[in-house]
ZAKE-21094 format. One line per field, with one value per residue (C-alpha): residue number from 1; residue in one letter; x, y, z. Coordinates in steps of 0.25 Angstrom, whole numbers, plus 5000, padded with zeros to 4 digits. Last residue first. Example, Ala and Ser with C-alpha at 12.3 -4.5 7.8 and 13.67 -1.06 7.14 Angstrom:
nr: 2, 1
rest: S, A
u: 5055, 5049
v: 4996, 4982
w: 5029, 5031
END
This chain:
nr: 593, 592, 591, 590, 589, 588, 587, 586, 585, 584, 583, 582, 581, 580, 579, 578, 577, 576, 575, 574, 573, 572, 571, 570, 569, 568, 567, 566, 565, 564, 563, 562, 561, 560, 559, 558, 557, 556, 555, 554, 553, 552, 551, 550, 549, 548, 547, 546, 545, 544, 543, 542, 541, 540, 539, 538, 537, 536, 535, 534, 533, 532, 531, 530, 529, 528, 527, 526, 525, 524, 523, 522, 521, 520, 519, 518, 517, 516, 515, 514, 513, 512, 511, 510, 509, 508, 507, 506, 505, 504, 503, 502, 501, 500, 499, 498, 497, 496, 495, 494, 493, 492, 491, 490, 489, 488, 487, 486, 485, 484, 483, 482, 481, 480, 479, 478, 477, 476, 475, 474, 473, 472, 471, 470, 469, 468, 467, 466, 465, 464, 463, 462, 461, 460, 459, 458, 457, 456, 455, 454, 453, 452, 451, 450, 449, 448, 447, 446, 445, 444, 443, 442, 441, 440, 439, 438, 437, 436, 435, 434, 433, 432, 431, 430, 429, 428, 427, 426, 425, 424, 423, 422, 421, 420, 419, 418, 417, 416, 415, 414, 413, 412, 411, 410, 409, 408, 407, 406, 405, 404, 403, 402, 401, 400, 399, 398, 397, 396, 395, 394, 393, 392, 391, 390, 389, 388, 387, 386, 385, 384, 383, 382, 381, 380, 379, 378, 377, 376, 375, 374, 373, 372, 371, 370, 369, 368, 367, 366, 365, 364, 363, 362, 361, 360, 359, 358, 357, 356, 355, 354, 353, 352, 351, 350, 349, 348, 347, 346, 345, 344, 343, 342, 341, 340, 339, 338, 337, 336, 335, 334, 333, 332, 331, 330, 329, 328, 327, 326, 325, 324, 323, 322, 321, 320, 319, 318, 317, 316, 315, 314, 313, 312, 311, 310, 309, 308, 307, 306, 305, 304, 303, 302, 301, 300, 299, 298, 297, 296, 295, 294, 293, 292, 291, 290, 289, 288, 287, 286, 285, 284, 283, 282, 281, 280, 279, 278, 277, 276, 275, 274, 273, 272, 271, 270, 269, 268, 267, 266, 265, 264, 263, 262, 261, 260, 259, 258, 257, 256, 255, 254, 253, 252, 251, 250, 249, 248, 247, 246, 245, 244, 243, 242, 241, 240, 239, 238, 237, 236, 235, 234, 233, 232, 231, 230, 229, 228, 227, 226, 225, 224, 223, 222, 221, 220, 219, 218, 217, 216, 215, 214, 213, 212, 211, 210, 209, 208, 207, 206, 205, 204, 203, 202, 201, 200, 199, 198, 197, 196, 195, 194, 193, 192, 191, 190, 189, 188, 187, 186, 185, 184, 183, 182, 181, 180, 179, 178, 177, 176, 175, 174, 173, 172, 171, 170, 169, 168, 167, 166, 165, 164, 163, 162, 161, 160, 159, 158, 157, 156, 155, 154, 153, 152, 151, 150, 149, 148, 147, 146, 145, 144, 143, 142, 141, 140, 139, 138, 137, 136, 135, 134, 133, 132, 131, 130, 129, 128, 127, 126, 125, 124, 123, 122, 121, 120, 119, 118, 117, 116, 115, 114, 113, 112, 111, 110, 109, 108, 107, 106, 105, 104, 103, 102, 101, 100, 99, 98, 97, 96, 95, 94, 93, 92, 91, 90, 89, 88, 87, 86, 85, 84, 83, 82, 81, 80, 79, 78, 77, 76, 75, 74, 73, 72, 71, 70, 69, 68, 67, 66, 65, 64, 63, 62, 61, 60, 59, 58, 57, 56, 55, 54, 53, 52, 51, 50, 49, 48, 47, 46, 45, 44, 43, 42, 41, 40, 39, 38, 37, 36, 35, 34, 33, 32, 31, 30, 29, 28, 27, 26, 25, 24, 23, 22, 21, 20, 19, 18, 17, 16, 15, 14, 13, 12, 11, 10, 9, 8, 7, 6, 5, 4, 3, 2, 1
rest: Q, G, T, T, S, W, Y, P, N, Q, L, L, Y, T, S, K, A, V, E, S, Q, P, I, P, F, L, Y, M, A, N, R, F, N, R, K, R, V, N, V, I, E, F, V, A, P, V, G, G, S, R, T, V, K, M, G, H, M, Q, K, N, E, T, D, G, A, I, L, W, R, R, V, D, W, F, W, H, E, E, F, A, L, E, I, R, R, E, N, H, I, V, E, R, M, E, D, K, T, M, G, A, T, L, G, Y, L, N, D, D, G, A, D, I, G, A, R, K, R, L, A, I, L, A, D, Y, V, E, Q, T, P, G, A, F, E, N, E, A, E, A, F, D, L, Y, M, E, A, F, R, I, L, P, W, G, R, D, T, G, H, I, C, N, G, A, I, D, P, K, L, M, K, N, V, Y, Y, G, T, T, T, R, K, F, I, A, D, A, G, A, G, E, Y, L, N, L, A, V, N, M, I, P, Q, I, Y, D, T, Y, L, V, I, L, S, S, D, H, M, I, T, Y, T, L, R, P, D, R, N, D, Y, P, R, N, P, N, Y, G, S, G, S, S, N, I, P, K, G, N, K, M, P, F, A, D, V, L, E, Q, Y, P, Y, A, G, S, G, D, G, G, R, S, P, P, M, W, W, T, E, F, D, K, T, G, A, N, M, R, A, F, I, Y, E, N, N, A, R, Q, S, F, V, S, Q, F, P, Q, V, T, V, G, S, V, Q, T, T, S, N, Y, L, E, Y, T, G, L, S, L, V, T, R, A, A, D, A, A, L, K, W, R, N, P, D, A, T, K, Y, G, I, V, S, R, L, P, D, S, V, G, T, N, F, A, N, D, G, N, F, L, P, S, A, A, Y, L, L, V, R, A, K, L, A, L, C, A, G, A, G, A, R, G, Y, D, I, G, Q, Q, R, V, P, L, V, S, A, A, A, D, C, E, S, I, I, Y, N, V, C, E, E, F, S, N, R, S, A, T, I, N, D, K, D, T, F, I, T, D, G, V, L, P, V, G, G, Y, H, K, L, L, T, F, Y, Y, W, A, R, L, F, R, A, E, G, T, T, R, N, I, L, N, K, A, F, P, L, T, A, A, H, K, L, Y, Q, N, V, A, R, I, Q, A, Y, G, T, K, W, A, D, D, S, V, T, A, P, T, I, S, G, T, A, F, G, T, S, T, A, A, V, G, A, K, P, V, D, A, E, S, S, A, A, D, L, G, G, N, A, F, R, V, P, S, F, S, F, G, I, N, S, Y, I, N, N, L, F, N, M, A, Y, A, S, D, S, F, V, T, Q, E, N, L, N, T, T, T, T, E, E, L, F, K, N, K, S, C, G, T, V, L, L, L, V, I, A, V, F, G, P, K, I, L, L, K, A, H, D, Y, R, K, M
u: 4791, 4803, 4813, 4816, 4801, 4794, 4790, 4798, 4803, 4816, 4829, 4838, 4853, 4854, 4852, 4847, 4838, 4830, 4827, 4822, 4814, 4806, 4806, 4793, 4782, 4779, 4766, 4766, 4774, 4763, 4755, 4742, 4732, 4720, 4708, 4702, 4688, 4677, 4663, 4655, 4641, 4633, 4620, 4615, 4600, 4591, 4587, 4594, 4604, 4617, 4627, 4639, 4651, 4660, 4674, 4681, 4694, 4697, 4708, 4723, 4726, 4718, 4720, 4735, 4737, 4734, 4748, 4745, 4757, 4752, 4738, 4743, 4753, 4743, 4732, 4740, 4743, 4733, 4722, 4714, 4719, 4706, 4700, 4711, 4716, 4703, 4702, 4715, 4711, 4698, 4705, 4715, 4704, 4698, 4711, 4714, 4701, 4689, 4683, 4674, 4670, 4674, 4663, 4666, 4669, 4660, 4651, 4638, 4644, 4655, 4651, 4663, 4666, 4681, 4686, 4679, 4684, 4698, 4698, 4690, 4702, 4712, 4703, 4701, 4716, 4718, 4707, 4715, 4713, 4725, 4738, 4749, 4740, 4730, 4740, 4747, 4734, 4728, 4741, 4742, 4728, 4728, 4741, 4735, 4724, 4736, 4739, 4752, 4754, 4741, 4744, 4743, 4734, 4733, 4722, 4720, 4710, 4708, 4697, 4698, 4704, 4694, 4695, 4683, 4684, 4699, 4703, 4710, 4702, 4692, 4697, 4688, 4678, 4670, 4681, 4688, 4686, 4688, 4676, 4674, 4667, 4663, 4670, 4670, 4655, 4644, 4644, 4645, 4643, 4654, 4646, 4652, 4642, 4646, 4650, 4656, 4656, 4670, 4673, 4685, 4687, 4674, 4665, 4672, 4666, 4668, 4664, 4652, 4653, 4641, 4649, 4662, 4673, 4682, 4690, 4681, 4668, 4674, 4680, 4665, 4664, 4651, 4637, 4633, 4644, 4638, 4624, 4619, 4630, 4623, 4632, 4625, 4637, 4628, 4635, 4649, 4651, 4653, 4662, 4657, 4661, 4647, 4650, 4652, 4666, 4676, 4682, 4672, 4677, 4691, 4686, 4678, 4691, 4696, 4701, 4715, 4721, 4725, 4712, 4713, 4702, 4696, 4683, 4675, 4687, 4686, 4695, 4707, 4719, 4715, 4709, 4721, 4730, 4722, 4734, 4736, 4747, 4752, 4759, 4762, 4757, 4762, 4755, 4742, 4730, 4733, 4730, 4737, 4733, 4719, 4712, 4715, 4709, 4696, 4691, 4693, 4688, 4675, 4673, 4662, 4658, 4657, 4668, 4677, 4674, 4682, 4680, 4690, 4694, 4709, 4714, 4725, 4740, 4748, 4745, 4757, 4749, 4744, 4758, 4764, 4752, 4757, 4771, 4765, 4756, 4768, 4777, 4766, 4764, 4779, 4777, 4771, 4784, 4785, 4798, 4806, 4802, 4798, 4802, 4817, 4818, 4813, 4822, 4835, 4830, 4819, 4805, 4798, 4786, 4787, 4773, 4766, 4771, 4783, 4786, 4781, 4782, 4769, 4762, 4763, 4772, 4782, 4770, 4765, 4779, 4781, 4767, 4771, 4784, 4778, 4769, 4780, 4788, 4775, 4773, 4787, 4785, 4785, 4783, 4768, 4767, 4780, 4774, 4766, 4768, 4776, 4771, 4778, 4790, 4802, 4815, 4812, 4802, 4813, 4821, 4809, 4805, 4819, 4820, 4807, 4811, 4824, 4818, 4807, 4818, 4827, 4815, 4812, 4826, 4835, 4835, 4849, 4858, 4867, 4867, 4877, 4878, 4878, 4863, 4866, 4863, 4861, 4863, 4856, 4851, 4849, 4839, 4836, 4822, 4814, 4799, 4796, 4784, 4782, 4797, 4799, 4788, 4794, 4808, 4801, 4795, 4808, 4816, 4805, 4806, 4821, 4819, 4809, 4818, 4829, 4820, 4817, 4831, 4836, 4824, 4828, 4843, 4839, 4840, 4852, 4854, 4867, 4863, 4852, 4862, 4862, 4848, 4843, 4850, 4845, 4831, 4833, 4838, 4826, 4817, 4824, 4823, 4808, 4805, 4812, 4808, 4793, 4792, 4797, 4784, 4782, 4783, 4797, 4795, 4782, 4767, 4757, 4748, 4736, 4734, 4749, 4753, 4742, 4747, 4762, 4757, 4754, 4742, 4731, 4720, 4721, 4717, 4721, 4710, 4710, 4713, 4718, 4732, 4740, 4729, 4730, 4745, 4746, 4734, 4741, 4752, 4761, 4757, 4744, 4738, 4751, 4755, 4768, 4772, 4768, 4781, 4787, 4788, 4793, 4807, 4806, 4803, 4817, 4824, 4814, 4820, 4834, 4832, 4825, 4836, 4848, 4861, 4854, 4850, 4863, 4872, 4864, 4866, 4855, 4852, 4839, 4830, 4816, 4809, 4794, 4785, 4776, 4763, 4756, 4742, 4747, 4758, 4772, 4784, 4795, 4795, 4805, 4801, 4815, 4819, 4832, 4843, 4852, 4866, 4876, 4869, 4856, 4844, 4831, 4822, 4807, 4804, 4792, 4785, 4785, 4773, 4767, 4752
v: 5049, 5049, 5052, 5066, 5069, 5077, 5091, 5098, 5091, 5082, 5088, 5080, 5083, 5072, 5062, 5048, 5048, 5060, 5051, 5039, 5049, 5053, 5068, 5072, 5077, 5091, 5097, 5084, 5090, 5099, 5086, 5081, 5071, 5066, 5061, 5051, 5047, 5054, 5054, 5063, 5057, 5057, 5050, 5045, 5047, 5035, 5026, 5014, 5018, 5026, 5031, 5040, 5042, 5053, 5056, 5064, 5069, 5073, 5083, 5086, 5086, 5099, 5107, 5105, 5103, 5118, 5123, 5127, 5119, 5107, 5108, 5109, 5097, 5086, 5093, 5093, 5079, 5078, 5072, 5085, 5096, 5103, 5100, 5104, 5115, 5121, 5120, 5127, 5138, 5141, 5142, 5151, 5160, 5162, 5166, 5175, 5182, 5178, 5189, 5180, 5166, 5154, 5145, 5145, 5160, 5163, 5173, 5166, 5152, 5145, 5131, 5122, 5112, 5109, 5118, 5130, 5127, 5126, 5139, 5146, 5143, 5150, 5162, 5165, 5165, 5174, 5183, 5186, 5179, 5184, 5189, 5179, 5168, 5169, 5168, 5156, 5148, 5152, 5149, 5135, 5132, 5136, 5129, 5116, 5116, 5115, 5102, 5097, 5082, 5077, 5062, 5060, 5050, 5039, 5029, 5015, 5004, 4990, 4995, 4993, 5006, 5014, 5022, 5029, 5042, 5044, 5046, 5059, 5062, 5052, 5050, 5041, 5045, 5039, 5043, 5030, 5024, 5009, 5003, 5014, 5022, 5014, 5009, 4994, 4994, 5003, 5002, 5017, 5025, 5025, 5020, 5026, 5029, 5024, 5035, 5027, 5012, 5009, 4997, 4989, 4984, 4976, 4983, 4997, 5009, 5024, 5035, 5042, 5046, 5041, 5041, 5050, 5050, 5062, 5071, 5071, 5072, 5083, 5091, 5093, 5103, 5098, 5098, 5085, 5078, 5080, 5076, 5076, 5086, 5096, 5107, 5119, 5128, 5139, 5142, 5135, 5121, 5114, 5125, 5133, 5130, 5129, 5114, 5113, 5113, 5102, 5103, 5094, 5082, 5085, 5085, 5072, 5065, 5058, 5044, 5041, 5031, 5017, 5011, 5001, 5007, 4998, 5005, 4998, 5000, 5015, 5023, 5030, 5022, 5013, 5025, 5033, 5022, 5019, 5020, 5019, 5030, 5039, 5053, 5061, 5075, 5089, 5101, 5093, 5102, 5102, 5087, 5074, 5062, 5066, 5059, 5069, 5081, 5074, 5075, 5090, 5091, 5084, 5069, 5067, 5052, 5043, 5034, 5047, 5059, 5071, 5085, 5096, 5107, 5103, 5116, 5122, 5120, 5126, 5141, 5143, 5153, 5144, 5139, 5153, 5156, 5145, 5151, 5165, 5160, 5152, 5164, 5173, 5164, 5164, 5179, 5177, 5174, 5166, 5165, 5152, 5145, 5130, 5117, 5117, 5132, 5127, 5115, 5122, 5130, 5130, 5125, 5132, 5136, 5128, 5122, 5134, 5143, 5151, 5153, 5148, 5133, 5128, 5141, 5140, 5148, 5136, 5127, 5136, 5138, 5123, 5122, 5134, 5127, 5114, 5121, 5128, 5115, 5107, 5118, 5117, 5103, 5090, 5077, 5073, 5075, 5071, 5062, 5074, 5087, 5092, 5105, 5119, 5114, 5112, 5119, 5131, 5123, 5114, 5126, 5133, 5120, 5117, 5131, 5130, 5117, 5123, 5135, 5127, 5118, 5130, 5136, 5124, 5123, 5112, 5099, 5094, 5086, 5076, 5065, 5054, 5049, 5034, 5032, 5042, 5057, 5064, 5079, 5088, 5097, 5089, 5098, 5092, 5095, 5107, 5104, 5089, 5085, 5097, 5098, 5084, 5084, 5098, 5091, 5080, 5090, 5099, 5087, 5083, 5097, 5096, 5083, 5089, 5100, 5090, 5083, 5095, 5099, 5086, 5084, 5098, 5093, 5080, 5068, 5058, 5064, 5071, 5084, 5077, 5067, 5073, 5078, 5064, 5060, 5073, 5070, 5055, 5061, 5070, 5058, 5050, 5063, 5064, 5050, 5047, 5060, 5059, 5044, 5044, 5040, 5045, 5035, 5038, 5053, 5052, 5052, 5050, 5061, 5052, 5056, 5059, 5045, 5039, 5045, 5041, 5027, 5016, 5010, 5009, 5014, 5011, 5024, 5037, 5048, 5059, 5074, 5076, 5073, 5060, 5053, 5062, 5062, 5047, 5038, 5026, 5020, 5032, 5038, 5032, 5045, 5048, 5063, 5061, 5051, 5059, 5063, 5049, 5044, 5057, 5054, 5041, 5049, 5055, 5041, 5037, 5048, 5044, 5030, 5033, 5043, 5034, 5040, 5043, 5029, 5023, 5032, 5029, 5014, 5005, 4992, 4989, 4992, 4988, 4993, 4995, 5001, 5011, 5018, 5008, 5014, 5028, 5024, 5022, 5025, 5019, 5024, 5016, 5010, 5010, 5000, 5006, 5004, 5016, 5017, 5027, 5029, 5023, 5027, 5019, 5019, 5017, 5024, 5034, 5033, 5044, 5046, 5042, 5045
w: 5446, 5437, 5448, 5443, 5447, 5436, 5441, 5430, 5418, 5420, 5417, 5407, 5410, 5421, 5410, 5408, 5419, 5413, 5400, 5408, 5417, 5404, 5403, 5410, 5401, 5403, 5409, 5417, 5428, 5432, 5436, 5430, 5433, 5425, 5432, 5422, 5416, 5424, 5417, 5409, 5407, 5394, 5394, 5381, 5377, 5382, 5371, 5377, 5387, 5384, 5393, 5389, 5398, 5394, 5399, 5409, 5414, 5429, 5429, 5429, 5414, 5410, 5422, 5425, 5410, 5409, 5406, 5392, 5388, 5395, 5391, 5376, 5377, 5381, 5372, 5359, 5355, 5343, 5352, 5352, 5343, 5340, 5353, 5363, 5354, 5354, 5369, 5371, 5361, 5368, 5381, 5376, 5369, 5383, 5389, 5377, 5379, 5369, 5361, 5353, 5358, 5349, 5344, 5329, 5329, 5317, 5326, 5322, 5325, 5317, 5321, 5324, 5313, 5316, 5305, 5310, 5324, 5319, 5311, 5322, 5332, 5322, 5319, 5334, 5336, 5324, 5329, 5341, 5355, 5362, 5356, 5362, 5369, 5358, 5347, 5353, 5355, 5342, 5334, 5340, 5338, 5323, 5322, 5328, 5317, 5307, 5313, 5319, 5323, 5316, 5315, 5300, 5293, 5283, 5287, 5291, 5287, 5293, 5303, 5318, 5322, 5314, 5301, 5294, 5302, 5303, 5317, 5320, 5332, 5336, 5351, 5359, 5370, 5382, 5391, 5395, 5381, 5380, 5389, 5399, 5388, 5377, 5365, 5370, 5371, 5374, 5389, 5392, 5379, 5369, 5356, 5344, 5333, 5319, 5309, 5298, 5296, 5290, 5281, 5283, 5298, 5297, 5308, 5307, 5313, 5310, 5320, 5325, 5339, 5347, 5360, 5359, 5349, 5350, 5340, 5328, 5336, 5345, 5333, 5328, 5340, 5347, 5342, 5350, 5357, 5371, 5369, 5383, 5387, 5377, 5372, 5365, 5367, 5372, 5385, 5385, 5391, 5377, 5372, 5360, 5346, 5340, 5338, 5353, 5359, 5361, 5375, 5381, 5373, 5378, 5392, 5390, 5388, 5375, 5376, 5372, 5362, 5363, 5365, 5353, 5344, 5334, 5331, 5341, 5351, 5351, 5342, 5346, 5345, 5333, 5325, 5328, 5322, 5310, 5301, 5286, 5285, 5297, 5295, 5308, 5306, 5304, 5298, 5296, 5292, 5277, 5276, 5273, 5283, 5282, 5294, 5304, 5295, 5293, 5307, 5308, 5293, 5295, 5290, 5280, 5281, 5268, 5272, 5275, 5268, 5271, 5276, 5273, 5283, 5287, 5293, 5285, 5282, 5271, 5271, 5281, 5289, 5300, 5302, 5303, 5313, 5322, 5323, 5325, 5336, 5343, 5342, 5348, 5360, 5363, 5364, 5377, 5383, 5396, 5403, 5406, 5393, 5395, 5402, 5399, 5404, 5418, 5418, 5419, 5426, 5437, 5438, 5449, 5440, 5427, 5427, 5433, 5423, 5419, 5404, 5391, 5392, 5399, 5395, 5380, 5371, 5369, 5366, 5355, 5350, 5348, 5341, 5331, 5328, 5326, 5316, 5309, 5307, 5303, 5292, 5287, 5284, 5291, 5284, 5283, 5268, 5262, 5251, 5246, 5254, 5266, 5271, 5273, 5265, 5274, 5275, 5284, 5292, 5297, 5302, 5308, 5315, 5320, 5326, 5333, 5339, 5344, 5350, 5357, 5363, 5367, 5374, 5382, 5387, 5382, 5391, 5394, 5385, 5391, 5382, 5384, 5370, 5368, 5363, 5352, 5352, 5338, 5340, 5331, 5342, 5355, 5361, 5375, 5379, 5384, 5387, 5390, 5381, 5373, 5370, 5366, 5356, 5351, 5350, 5341, 5332, 5331, 5327, 5317, 5311, 5310, 5302, 5293, 5290, 5287, 5278, 5270, 5268, 5264, 5255, 5248, 5247, 5240, 5249, 5252, 5266, 5268, 5274, 5283, 5289, 5303, 5301, 5301, 5314, 5320, 5317, 5322, 5335, 5336, 5334, 5345, 5354, 5352, 5353, 5366, 5373, 5368, 5370, 5385, 5390, 5405, 5416, 5422, 5420, 5427, 5423, 5434, 5431, 5428, 5413, 5411, 5416, 5408, 5395, 5399, 5400, 5411, 5405, 5415, 5406, 5392, 5386, 5393, 5393, 5383, 5381, 5396, 5392, 5392, 5385, 5373, 5375, 5371, 5373, 5379, 5372, 5376, 5363, 5358, 5353, 5346, 5346, 5354, 5344, 5332, 5326, 5328, 5314, 5308, 5313, 5305, 5292, 5294, 5294, 5282, 5274, 5277, 5274, 5261, 5257, 5260, 5266, 5279, 5282, 5277, 5285, 5298, 5297, 5292, 5300, 5294, 5282, 5280, 5268, 5269, 5258, 5265, 5265, 5255, 5254, 5253, 5243, 5247, 5237, 5244, 5259, 5267, 5280, 5288, 5299, 5304, 5314, 5311, 5316, 5320, 5333, 5333, 5325, 5325, 5313, 5309, 5296, 5296, 5282, 5271, 5263, 5249, 5248
END
């Protein structure tokens, strides 16, 4: 399928130093025809339709940087949270710093700050020339909408990292400017992002089709709006709390609303309901056949680059990146990804929908993976998981048991994985890190499934566990393969209180959206990171001996540490040092320690 590529370019004042990859009628098997052009000035770029389009494409290239499983070169936000353990022990990285509680403004990665503002500047550069671009009027309108959505996307990325940040409007700063911008309030940032989403949605089709699939549509604008409003309504930002107590203005208004307003939950619920009602998106409910093996919908959705569940995704062609990052050594994994903790494994219920520690669940600690929520199998590899094996790099052997028991070899616990688990989420069933094949895929930045969860959470907080809340969770559990039960509640308990439903929704997000860049932010906006991120974490050691049944032993892996300061990223000390106007977030030392 023909699609746009993301060009590589660096913009400097009055000059564009560019290496462009031009799309010239590419096919699925030949993604790009390459043309290298250097030393193009700004006027040339924006007076040529191909160069101008590739300039916009380049802004898409970093939409998934925060999502990346190998962000920080060390497990990304998965390993920076209690979702998974840090790989490559001893590497000084942001993920390690969050795991140990040793992160500082001097050591934290500055990628969010630099990438966010670099891309916002690029958007402003594009919008400066939008009216005179050599495009048809409808294409000018559409790409202007895309650019404004992307600006909102990068501002939200900054917002969830730092709280309020400087809003630069349409200004295009140069490296010679003396920038004195102070941080805008959290409320001002939320309002600006929402206004950009609304403006973009008004000129975009609900969903882009054909060669434009993967570009932002109105659905992505409305979904981002729903996510922003959900965050804004959440305890971390919605009024006084244990994090911001004692913080005074001007910083207090930068890190959240000064007064709580329960109506913010209604705004979030209504925004998510709008997306759910578009009629364009749906949960992916089809099975697929892969090398003679039937793949269930929850697993299939992540290997279908184009599907009706993805609202916004980063498009990749012909890659095996996830397989290389997450698979064990025997399947060509390079150890870049993180290793899931036992606590995440235990969060998955039984196939009857009941938590493993509840009465009548049927959980057997001697056979801990039997009769579990099917999403467990499709999310996490454990001992005896059936996954693909390549012996000649060309032909897959499907459903070969994975040996992770102690002493089994390079894949085993204490050899590569520190927890006894590997990530299986988003891996294509017939692709491994050590095969010659790749696959077209999209990184799921916003899925329709998230909209069900966003709605359920916001509606429960505003109105309690209404039937609509139950219906949203049932839709996800039904697709996952949970048994309906005699009451058709798919393991949910009838008549739950708001507090009980809140716990269920939190857990459903944890398992449905695992390894999709949600848990790190969720535990913070819920103000529960002091519990989830400040505890001993565990793994599973499996022992096998001859014909004796396997012995499963939960073992200590890492004591994670958390400080209140870590509810927000510190602004990199290198940035704070540049300007007295840039206030550091609460509880981070001004010396960078």
